[in-house]
KEKE-3310 file (N, C-alpha, C; in steps of 0.2 Angstrom, whole numbers, plus 5000, padded with zeros to 4 digits):
npx = (5333:5338:5331:5327:5317:5311:5305:5292:5298:5305:5318:5332:5344:5355:5354:5361:5358:5342:5329:5326:5321:5331:5333:5323:5313:5307:5290:5286:5282:5293:5305:5320:5324:5334:5345:5357:5367:5375:5385:5376:5379:5377:5378:5391:5398:5396:5403:5416:5417:5417:5427:5438:5447:5459:5458:5448:5452:5464:5463:5467:5475:5472:5485:5490:5496:5496:5487:5487:5479:5468:5451:5440:5428:5412:5399:5381:5371:5356:5345:5329:5315:5299:5287:5274:5266:5262:5275:5276:5267:5262:5265:5264:5263:5269:5282:5286:5285:5295:5306:5306:5309:5322:5329)
npy = (5178:5162:5149:5132:5127:5118:5123:5121:5113:5107:5096:5095:5085:5092:5098:5101:5105:5107:5119:5131:5141:5154:5166:5174:5187:5188:5186:5191:5189:5191:5184:5175:5164:5150:5139:5126:5122:5111:5119:5122:5116:5125:5137:5136:5137:5150:5156:5152:5159:5172:5173:5167:5152:5149:5154:5146:5133:5131:5130:5136:5128:5127:5129:5137:5132:5127:5115:5109:5098:5097:5100:5114:5116:5123:5131:5135:5147:5151:5164:5169:5179:5182:5192:5203:5210:5213:5215:5220:5229:5247:5261:5269:5260:5249:5253:5254:5241:5236:5242:5237:5224:5225:5230)
npz = (4585:4583:4573:4569:4562:4549:4533:4521:4507:4491:4491:4480:4470:4472:4484:4500:4513:4517:4514:4527:4541:4545:4552:4563:4569:4586:4589:4576:4559:4551:4542:4537:4525:4521:4512:4508:4494:4482:4469:4455:4438:4427:4433:4438:4426:4423:4434:4430:4418:4423:4433:4428:4423:4430:4443:4448:4447:4455:4470:4486:4500:4518:4523:4513:4502:4485:4476:4460:4455:4463:4464:4465:4477:4476:4484:4484:4492:4493:4498:4505:4507:4513:4505:4510:4501:4484:4475:4462:4460:4462:4474:4490:4500:4495:4493:4506:4510:4502:4507:4520:4518:4513:4523)
capx = (5332:5339:5327:5328:5311:5311:5299:5290:5302:5307:5325:5335:5350:5361:5353:5365:5354:5335:5326:5324:5321:5337:5332:5316:5312:5302:5284:5284:5283:5298:5311:5325:5325:5340:5347:5364:5367:5381:5384:5374:5384:5376:5381:5398:5400:5396:5409:5422:5418:5418:5433:5443:5448:5464:5455:5444:5456:5469:5461:5473:5473:5473:5492:5493:5499:5491:5487:5483:5474:5462:5446:5437:5421:5408:5392:5377:5367:5351:5341:5322:5311:5292:5284:5267:5263:5264:5280:5276:5262:5265:5261:5268:5263:5273:5289:5287:5286:5302:5311:5306:5313:5329:5333)
capy = (5172:5157:5143:5127:5124:5117:5125:5117:5114:5101:5096:5092:5081:5097:5100:5098:5107:5109:5126:5132:5147:5155:5171:5177:5192:5185:5189:5193:5184:5193:5179:5174:5157:5149:5132:5125:5117:5111:5124:5119:5116:5131:5143:5135:5139:5157:5158:5151:5164:5178:5173:5163:5145:5148:5155:5140:5127:5131:5132:5136:5125:5131:5130:5142:5128:5125:5108:5110:5093:5098:5104:5119:5115:5129:5130:5141:5148:5155:5166:5171:5183:5182:5198:5203:5214:5211:5220:5223:5235:5253:5264:5270:5254:5244:5255:5253:5234:5235:5245:5232:5218:5227:5233)
capz = (4587:4578:4573:4565:4559:4542:4530:4515:4501:4488:4490:4474:4471:4474:4491:4506:4519:4515:4516:4534:4544:4548:4557:4564:4575:4590:4588:4570:4554:4547:4543:4531:4524:4517:4510:4505:4488:4477:4464:4448:4432:4423:4437:4438:4420:4424:4438:4426:4414:4427:4437:4424:4425:4434:4450:4450:4446:4459:4476:4491:4506:4524:4524:4508:4496:4479:4473:4454:4454:4468:4461:4470:4478:4477:4486:4484:4498:4492:4504:4503:4512:4510:4504:4511:4496:4477:4474:4456:4461:4464:4479:4496:4505:4491:4494:4513:4510:4499:4513:4526:4515:4511:4529)
cpx = (5334:5334:5329:5322:5311:5304:5298:5295:5303:5314:5327:5341:5356:5360:5357:5361:5348:5334:5324:5324:5327:5337:5325:5315:5306:5296:5282:5285:5288:5304:5315:5325:5331:5341:5354:5364:5374:5380:5381:5378:5383:5379:5388:5401:5401:5402:5415:5423:5420:5425:5439:5444:5454:5462:5452:5447:5462:5467:5467:5470:5474:5480:5495:5495:5494:5492:5483:5478:5468:5457:5442:5430:5417:5401:5388:5372:5362:5347:5334:5319:5304:5289:5276:5263:5265:5269:5280:5271:5266:5261:5266:5268:5268:5280:5290:5289:5293:5307:5311:5310:5320:5333:5333)
cpy = (5167:5151:5138:5123:5124:5119:5120:5118:5107:5101:5093:5088:5086:5099:5097:5099:5110:5116:5126:5139:5149:5160:5174:5181:5189:5189:5192:5187:5186:5188:5178:5166:5156:5141:5132:5120:5117:5116:5121:5121:5123:5137:5142:5138:5147:5160:5157:5157:5171:5178:5169:5156:5145:5149:5149:5134:5126:5133:5132:5133:5130:5133:5135:5138:5127:5118:5109:5104:5093:5102:5108:5117:5121:5127:5136:5141:5153:5157:5169:5174:5183:5189:5198:5206:5211:5217:5223:5229:5241:5257:5265:5264:5249:5246:5254:5245:5232:5237:5240:5226:5219:5229:5228)
cpz = (4582:4579:4568:4562:4552:4539:4524:4509:4497:4487:4483:4475:4473:4481:4496:4512:4516:4518:4524:4536:4547:4554:4557:4570:4579:4590:4582:4565:4549:4547:4537:4531:4520:4516:4508:4500:4485:4472:4457:4443:4428:4427:4438:4432:4420:4428:4434:4421:4417:4430:4434:4427:4430:4442:4452:4451:4451:4466:4481:4497:4512:4525:4518:4502:4491:4477:4466:4452:4458:4465:4467:4471:4480:4479:4485:4490:4496:4498:4501:4509:4509:4510:4506:4506:4489:4475:4467:4455:4463:4470:4485:4500:4501:4493:4501:4514:4507:4504:4518:4524:4515:4518:4534)
residu = (UNK:UNK:UNK:UNK:UNK:UNK:UNK:UNK:UNK:UNK:UNK:UNK:UNK:UNK:UNK:UNK:UNK:UNK:UNK:UNK:UNK:UNK:UNK:UNK:UNK:UNK:UNK:UNK:UNK:UNK:UNK:UNK:UNK:UNK:UNK:UNK:UNK:UNK:UNK:UNK:UNK:UNK:UNK:UNK:UNK:UNK:UNK:UNK:UNK:UNK:UNK:UNK:UNK:UNK:UNK:UNK:UNK:UNK:UNK:UNK:UNK:UNK:UNK:UNK:UNK:UNK:UNK:UNK:UNK:UNK:UNK:UNK:UNK:UNK:UNK:UNK:UNK:UNK:UNK:UNK:UNK:UNK:UNK:UNK:UNK:UNK:UNK:UNK:UNK:UNK:UNK:UNK:UNK:UNK:UNK:UNK:UNK:UNK:UNK:UNK:UNK:UNK:UNK)
# end
């Protein structure tokens, strides 16, 4: 079930869409929160290091042509799930909680 209930968050100047519940099974508190941001400069530097400047500086348009003056716009979509247990602890119930969050 898709919901659009905004959750409590503090938007930053890079925030395009504030944090909201994206997906939640009906009758449960299992949900995935997400938000949309312009890619922060430190992360953009990491992308440039990993993918090289050529990949980032020559975006392809929908028609397949390359405009070398056009700058690539990268967006970050962080997702979060709330854990019911302290995931640093150990035990069978912690492993079950990790499985719940990963599946």
